[in-house]
C-alpha positions as CSV (number, residue, x, y, z in Angstrom):
1,M,-6.5,-1.1,14.9
2,L,-3.9,1.6,14.6
3,F,-4.6,5.3,14.6
4,A,-2.1,8.1,13.7
5,L,-2.4,11.6,15.2
6,T,-0.7,14.5,13.5
7,A,-0.9,17.7,15.5
8,L,0.6,21.2,15.1
9,D,1.1,23.5,18.1
10,K,-0.4,27.0,18.3
11,P,2.2,29.6,17.3
12,G,4.2,30.9,20.2
13,Q,3.5,28.0,22.5
14,L,6.9,26.5,23.0
15,Q,7.0,27.4,26.7
16,L,3.6,25.7,27.2
17,R,4.9,22.6,25.5
18,I,8.0,22.6,27.7
19,D,6.1,23.2,30.9
20,T,3.6,20.4,30.1
21,R,6.2,17.9,28.7
22,P,6.7,16.0,32.0
23,A,3.0,15.2,32.3
24,H,2.8,14.4,28.6
25,V,5.8,12.0,28.8
26,A,4.3,10.3,31.9
27,Y,1.0,9.8,30.0
28,L,2.8,8.3,27.0
29,D,4.8,6.0,29.3
30,E,1.4,4.7,30.7
31,L,0.1,4.1,27.2
32,K,3.4,2.3,26.2
33,A,3.2,0.1,29.3
34,S,-0.4,-0.9,28.5
35,G,0.6,-1.6,24.8
36,E,-1.6,1.1,23.4
37,L,1.3,3.4,22.3
38,K,3.2,2.2,19.3
39,L,5.3,5.3,18.5
40,A,5.5,9.0,19.1
41,G,7.7,12.0,18.7
42,P,7.6,15.7,18.1
43,F,7.6,17.6,14.8
44,L,10.4,20.1,14.6
45,D,10.5,23.6,13.1
46,A,13.3,25.0,11.0
47,D,15.4,25.8,14.1
48,G,15.0,22.2,15.5
49,K,12.5,23.2,18.2
50,P,9.4,21.0,18.7
51,N,6.2,22.4,17.2
52,G,3.8,19.5,16.9
53,S,3.3,15.8,17.6
54,F,3.1,12.5,15.7
55,V,1.5,9.7,17.8
56,V,0.4,6.2,16.8
57,V,-1.9,4.3,19.2
58,E,-3.7,1.1,19.1
59,A,-7.4,1.2,19.9
60,D,-10.6,-0.7,19.2
61,D,-12.1,2.1,17.1
62,M,-11.9,5.8,16.3
63,D,-13.9,6.9,19.3
64,A,-11.6,5.0,21.7
65,A,-8.5,6.5,20.0
66,R,-10.0,10.0,20.2
67,A,-10.8,9.5,23.9
68,M,-7.3,8.2,24.6
69,L,-5.6,11.2,22.8
70,A,-8.0,13.7,24.5
71,R,-6.5,12.6,27.9
72,D,-3.0,13.6,26.7
73,P,-1.9,16.6,28.8
74,Y,-0.9,18.5,25.6
75,A,-4.5,18.2,24.4
76,K,-5.9,19.1,27.9
77,V,-3.9,22.4,28.0
78,G,-5.0,23.4,24.5
79,L,-1.5,23.2,23.0
80,F,-2.6,22.1,19.5
81,Q,-3.7,24.5,16.8
82,S,-4.8,21.5,14.6
83,A,-5.0,17.8,15.1
84,D,-5.8,15.1,12.6
85,L,-6.6,11.5,13.6
86,R,-6.8,8.8,11.0
87,A,-6.8,5.0,10.9
88,W,-3.3,3.9,9.9
89,N,-1.8,0.7,8.5
90,W,1.8,0.3,9.5
91,T,3.2,-1.5,6.5
92,F,7.0,-1.0,6.3
93,G,9.6,-0.8,9.0
94,K,7.4,-2.3,11.7
95,P,9.4,-3.9,14.4
96,A,8.3,-7.4,15.5
97,T,7.6,-6.2,19.0
98,A,5.4,-3.3,18.0
């Protein structure tokens, strides 16, 4: 089952995002290699700077998705002001390899 995370950063935390990004990308690379990560990318503010995240993962259930996303370095350093995780049905534009 797919789960979509939409998360917004705490205000004024761009430097924390930048500093944590290498560990975050490494973690997402691990999830991609295992087939659990389907897509991900940052939300951008009016100036084009990242200020949140959109991540779609495949997991057995909501608890497994929560646990997976809680291990993300961005979550571990407390970057997010808010985070919403929902079951998601990828209907349009889904590549055959996803």
